[in-house]
C-alpha positions in Angstrom: 25.6 -8.9 -57.8 23.2 -11.9 -58.4 19.8 -12.3 -57.1 17.0 -14.8 -57.6 13.7 -12.8 -57.9 10.1 -13.9 -58.1 8.6 -12.0 -61.1 5.1 -13.5 -61.1 3.4 -16.3 -63.0 5.4 -19.1 -61.2 8.6 -17.6 -62.5 12.0 -17.1 -60.8 14.6 -15.1 -62.7 18.3 -14.9 -62.0 19.1 -11.2 -62.2 22.4 -9.4 -62.2 22.2 -6.1 -60.5 24.5 -3.3 -59.6 26.6 -3.8 -56.5 24.7 -3.4 -53.3 25.1 0.2 -51.9 27.0 0.7 -48.7 24.9 -0.2 -45.6 23.1 2.6 -43.8 24.4 4.0 -40.5 22.5 1.4 -38.4 22.9 -1.5 -40.9 25.4 -4.1 -41.8 26.0 -5.7 -45.2 25.8 -9.5 -45.2 27.4 -11.9 -47.7 24.6 -14.4 -47.7 25.9 -18.0 -47.6 22.8 -20.2 -47.6 19.1 -19.5 -47.9 16.5 -22.2 -47.1 13.3 -22.6 -49.2 10.1 -23.3 -47.3 6.3 -23.6 -47.7 5.8 -19.8 -47.5 8.2 -19.3 -50.3 6.3 -21.9 -52.3 3.1 -19.9 -51.7 4.9 -16.9 -53.2 6.0 -18.9 -56.2 2.5 -20.2 -56.7 1.2 -16.6 -56.8 -0.9 -17.0 -53.7 0.7 -13.9 -52.1 0.7 -11.6 -55.2 -1.6 -9.1 -53.5 1.1 -8.8 -50.8 4.4 -8.9 -52.5 6.0 -6.3 -54.8 7.7 -7.9 -57.9 10.4 -8.4 -58.7 11.1 -9.7 -55.2 14.3 -11.2 -54.0 12.6 -13.3 -51.3 13.9 -15.7 -48.7 13.9 -15.5 -44.9 15.8 -18.7 -43.7 19.5 -17.8 -44.0 23.0 -17.6 -42.7 25.9 -15.4 -43.7 28.9 -13.3 -42.8 29.1 -9.5 -42.3 31.2 -7.8 -45.0 30.6 -4.1 -44.1 29.1 -2.1 -41.2 27.3 1.2 -41.1 28.8 4.3 -39.5 26.8 4.0 -36.2 27.3 0.2 -35.7 29.3 -0.7 -32.6 28.4 -4.2 -31.6 29.0 -5.9 -34.9 32.2 -6.3 -37.0 33.3 -7.5 -40.4 33.6 -11.3 -40.3 30.9 -11.9 -37.7 28.7 -14.8 -38.6 24.9 -14.1 -38.4 21.4 -15.0 -39.2 18.4 -12.7 -39.4 15.2 -12.8 -37.4 13.0 -11.4 -40.3 10.4 -9.5 -38.3 10.2 -5.7 -38.5 7.4 -4.4 -36.3 6.2 -0.8 -35.9 6.3 -0.7 -32.1 3.1 1.4 -31.9 0.1 -0.9 -32.7 -1.9 -2.6 -29.9 0.0 -5.9 -30.2 3.3 -4.2 -29.9 2.2 -2.0 -26.9 1.1 -5.3 -25.2 4.5 -6.8 -25.6 3.6 -9.0 -28.6 5.8 -7.3 -31.2 6.3 -10.5 -33.2 2.7 -10.5 -34.2 2.5 -6.7 -34.9 -0.7 -5.6 -36.6 1.5 -4.0 -39.3 4.3 -6.5 -39.4 6.9 -6.3 -42.2 7.9 -9.9 -42.7 11.3 -9.5 -44.3 11.7 -11.7 -47.3 8.0 -11.4 -48.1 6.9 -7.8 -47.5 10.4 -6.5 -48.3 13.5 -7.9 -50.0 15.1 -11.0 -48.4 18.0 -13.3 -48.6 18.2 -14.6 -52.1 20.8 -12.0 -53.0 24.5 -12.2 -52.7 24.8 -9.0 -50.7 22.0 -7.9 -48.3 21.8 -4.8 -46.2 20.0 -5.5 -42.9 19.4 -3.4 -39.8 21.4 -4.5 -36.8 18.3 -5.1 -34.6 17.3 -8.0 -36.8 20.6 -9.8 -36.4 21.2 -12.9 -34.4 24.8 -13.9 -33.7 26.0 -17.4 -34.7 28.7 -19.3 -32.7 31.9 -20.1 -34.4 31.3 -23.9 -34.1 28.1 -23.8 -36.1 28.7 -24.2 -39.8 26.8 -21.9 -42.1 24.9 -24.6 -43.9 23.4 -25.9 -40.7 22.8 -22.4 -39.5 20.4 -21.8 -42.4 18.0 -23.9 -40.4 17.8 -21.5 -37.4 14.6 -19.8 -38.6 12.5 -23.0 -39.1 13.9 -24.4 -35.8 12.8 -21.1 -34.1 9.3 -21.7 -35.5 9.4 -25.2 -33.8 10.7 -23.8 -30.5 8.0 -21.2 -30.5 5.3 -23.8 -31.2 6.5 -26.0 -28.4 6.8 -23.1 -25.9 3.3 -22.1 -26.8 2.1 -25.6 -25.9 3.5 -25.4 -22.4 4.3 -29.1 -22.5 6.3 -30.4 -19.6 8.7 -33.3 -19.1 6.9 -36.6 -19.5 4.1 -35.1 -21.7 2.6 -37.1 -24.5 2.8 -35.1 -27.7 1.1 -36.0 -31.0 2.5 -34.2 -34.1 0.1 -34.3 -37.1 2.4 -34.0 -40.2 5.9 -35.3 -40.8 7.3 -32.6 -43.0 10.2 -30.3 -42.1 8.4 -28.3 -39.4 6.7 -31.4 -38.0 10.0 -33.1 -37.6 11.5 -30.0 -36.0 8.6 -29.8 -33.6 8.9 -33.4 -32.7 12.6 -33.0 -32.1 12.2 -29.9 -30.0 9.4 -31.5 -28.0 11.6 -34.5 -27.3 14.4 -32.2 -26.3 12.0 -30.6 -23.8 11.3 -34.0 -22.3 8.1 -35.1 -24.1 7.3 -38.5 -25.5 6.4 -37.9 -29.1 4.4 -39.7 -31.9 4.2 -38.4 -35.4 1.1 -39.0 -37.6 2.0 -39.0 -41.3 0.2 -40.4 -44.3 3.3 -40.6 -46.6 5.3 -43.9 -46.2 8.6 -42.4 -47.2 8.3 -39.6 -44.7 7.3 -42.0 -42.0 10.4 -44.0 -42.7 12.6 -40.9 -42.3 10.9 -39.9 -39.1 11.3 -43.4 -37.7 15.0 -43.2 -38.5 15.2 -40.3 -36.2 13.8 -42.4 -33.4 10.2 -41.4 -33.3 7.1 -43.5 -33.2 5.0 -43.0 -36.4 1.3 -43.7 -37.2 -0.4 -43.9 -40.6 -3.8 -42.3 -39.9 -5.2 -43.8 -43.1 -4.4 -47.3 -42.0 -5.4 -47.3 -38.3 -8.0 -45.7 -36.1 -5.9 -42.8 -34.9 -8.1 -42.0 -32.0 -7.9 -45.6 -30.7 -4.2 -45.7 -31.4 -3.6 -42.6 -29.3 -5.8 -43.8 -26.5 -3.8 -47.1 -26.4 -0.5 -45.2 -26.5 -1.6 -42.9 -23.6 -3.3 -45.6 -21.5 -6.7 -44.3 -22.3 -5.9 -40.7 -21.4 -5.3 -38.9 -24.7 -2.3 -36.7 -25.7 -1.4 -33.8 -23.6 -0.6 -31.7 -26.6 -1.6 -32.1 -30.3 0.3 -30.1 -32.9 -1.5 -29.7 -36.2 1.2 -29.2 -38.8 -0.3 -30.8 -41.9 -2.7 -28.1 -43.1 -5.3 -30.7 -44.0 -9.0 -30.2 -43.2 -9.4 -33.8 -42.0 -6.5 -33.4 -39.6 -8.1 -30.3 -38.0 -11.4 -32.1 -37.6 -9.7 -35.2 -36.1 -7.3 -33.3 -33.8 -9.8 -32.8 -31.0 -10.3 -36.6 -30.8 -6.6 -37.1 -29.9 -6.4 -34.7 -26.9 -6.9 -35.6 -23.2 -9.3 -33.8 -20.9 -8.0 -30.2 -20.7 -5.4 -31.0 -23.3 -4.0 -28.5 -25.8 -4.2 -28.3 -29.6 -1.6 -26.0 -31.2 -2.5 -24.9 -34.7 0.8 -24.5 -36.6 -0.1 -25.0 -40.3 -1.2 -22.1 -42.4 -4.8 -22.9 -43.4 -5.9 -20.9 -46.5 -9.6 -21.3 -45.8 -11.7 -21.8 -42.7 -11.8 -25.4 -41.4 -14.6 -27.4 -39.7 -13.7 -28.2 -36.0 -15.5 -30.4 -33.5 -16.5 -27.7 -30.9 -18.6 -30.3 -29.0 -15.4 -32.1 -28.2 -13.7 -28.8 -27.3 -16.6 -28.1 -24.9 -16.8 -31.7 -23.5 -13.2 -32.0 -22.7 -12.4 -28.4 -21.9 -9.7 -28.3 -24.6 -7.5 -25.4 -25.4 -6.8 -24.4 -29.0 -3.8 -22.2 -29.5 -2.5 -20.5 -32.5 1.3 -20.3 -33.0 2.7 -17.8 -35.5 6.4 -17.0 -36.2 8.7 -16.6 -33.1 10.3 -14.3 -30.6 14.0 -13.5 -30.1 14.3 -16.1 -27.3 13.1 -18.7 -29.7 15.8 -17.8 -32.2 18.5 -18.0 -29.4 17.2 -21.4 -28.3 17.2 -22.6 -31.9 20.9 -21.6 -32.3 21.7 -23.5 -29.2 19.9 -26.6 -30.3 21.6 -26.6 -33.7 25.0 -25.9 -32.2 24.8 -28.8 -29.8 23.6 -31.2 -32.5 20.1 -31.8 -31.2 18.5 -30.9 -34.5 19.1 -33.6 -37.2 20.1 -31.1 -39.8 21.6 -33.5 -42.3 18.5 -35.6 -42.3 16.4 -32.6 -43.1 18.5 -31.1 -45.9 17.7 -32.9 -49.1 20.1 -31.0 -51.3 21.9 -27.7 -51.9 21.4 -25.9 -55.2 22.9 -22.9 -56.9 21.2 -19.6 -57.1 20.2 -20.3 -60.8 18.3 -23.5 -59.8 15.7 -22.0 -57.4 12.8 -22.5 -59.8 13.7 -26.1 -60.4 14.0 -26.5 -56.6 10.4 -25.4 -56.2 9.3 -28.0 -58.6 11.0 -30.6 -56.4 9.2 -29.3 -53.4 5.9 -29.3 -55.2 6.3 -32.9 -56.2 7.3 -34.0 -52.7 10.8 -34.9 -53.8 12.5 -32.9 -51.1 12.3 -32.2 -47.4 14.4 -29.1 -47.2 16.4 -27.4 -50.0 19.1 -24.9 -49.4 20.4 -22.4 -51.9 24.1 -21.7 -52.0 23.8 -18.0 -52.7 27.5 -17.4 -53.5 28.0 -20.6 -55.5 27.5 -21.2 -59.2 28.0 -25.0 -59.3 25.5 -27.5 -60.4 23.0 -28.8 -57.8 24.7 -31.0 -55.1 22.6 -33.8 -53.6 23.2 -34.4 -49.9 20.7 -36.1 -47.6 17.0 -36.8 -47.3 14.9 -37.4 -50.4 11.5 -36.6 -49.1 
């Protein structure tokens, strides 16, 4: 069985291991089809999470696959079922879990980071982490369920309503997904992005874009909203300047949703928060309802999957794929976990 494992020092090794043992009584064994690479995986590759991960780590948490074996106590799943995994394993006993917020458990095991993930050809997974995929959803597209669920959760956290004006700061994969989900929920969306190539891609998807380095973004938003300000501002860029400027874009009693992972504390204009009675919300991971909605949006074609997937690579090309992501040469890269062909270029280039 082949796996791609992070071994430290910005190194990914293709490893051949013994066959995966049979699944436990409440587990299934999945033949992993595709695994998506994301910003969190890039943090692992950079060594930023070395204090958290145990090496060698077969990481990866955006995936799709097919069940090839079931444990002795499994009743609701069968060989041949197509699945994805919601990679959150909570303890059920901490204060967050007891309050009904299991997805942000104090002792959360994020599968694919804190424990082995999907960059292995066979993967044993507990049945409570499985999410069923419809027959009409191809497995390559289904590898986008997890990041789409992130976007669904972010939009639900914002409480935006039909007709809302939503400003998305950052036109990367999650920014595009948030913009798409917000539009599906009835919002009018503008995307603020500094990179010209990414702005072009976003515009091809039918969104208004703004280069915040070329115009006064506050004045532009005020003109776009008739002097009111955006109902919701999603901060997805991770840039300090974006956080500082986000409060200028929101209307009175508007909402700012912090989506990006900020590695250090950021300055924020609290006077503006006070003056306009703004709400600032954090949005982390997702709940099962977000996964189910993400499956629905992908199955009905609402999510522009082909525009997001830059290319599909073989399992032995994961380290090279990270270099493409680092250099901004890709929007989303999938790994064909079962394949051993050379990289195949498909869609978007940034």
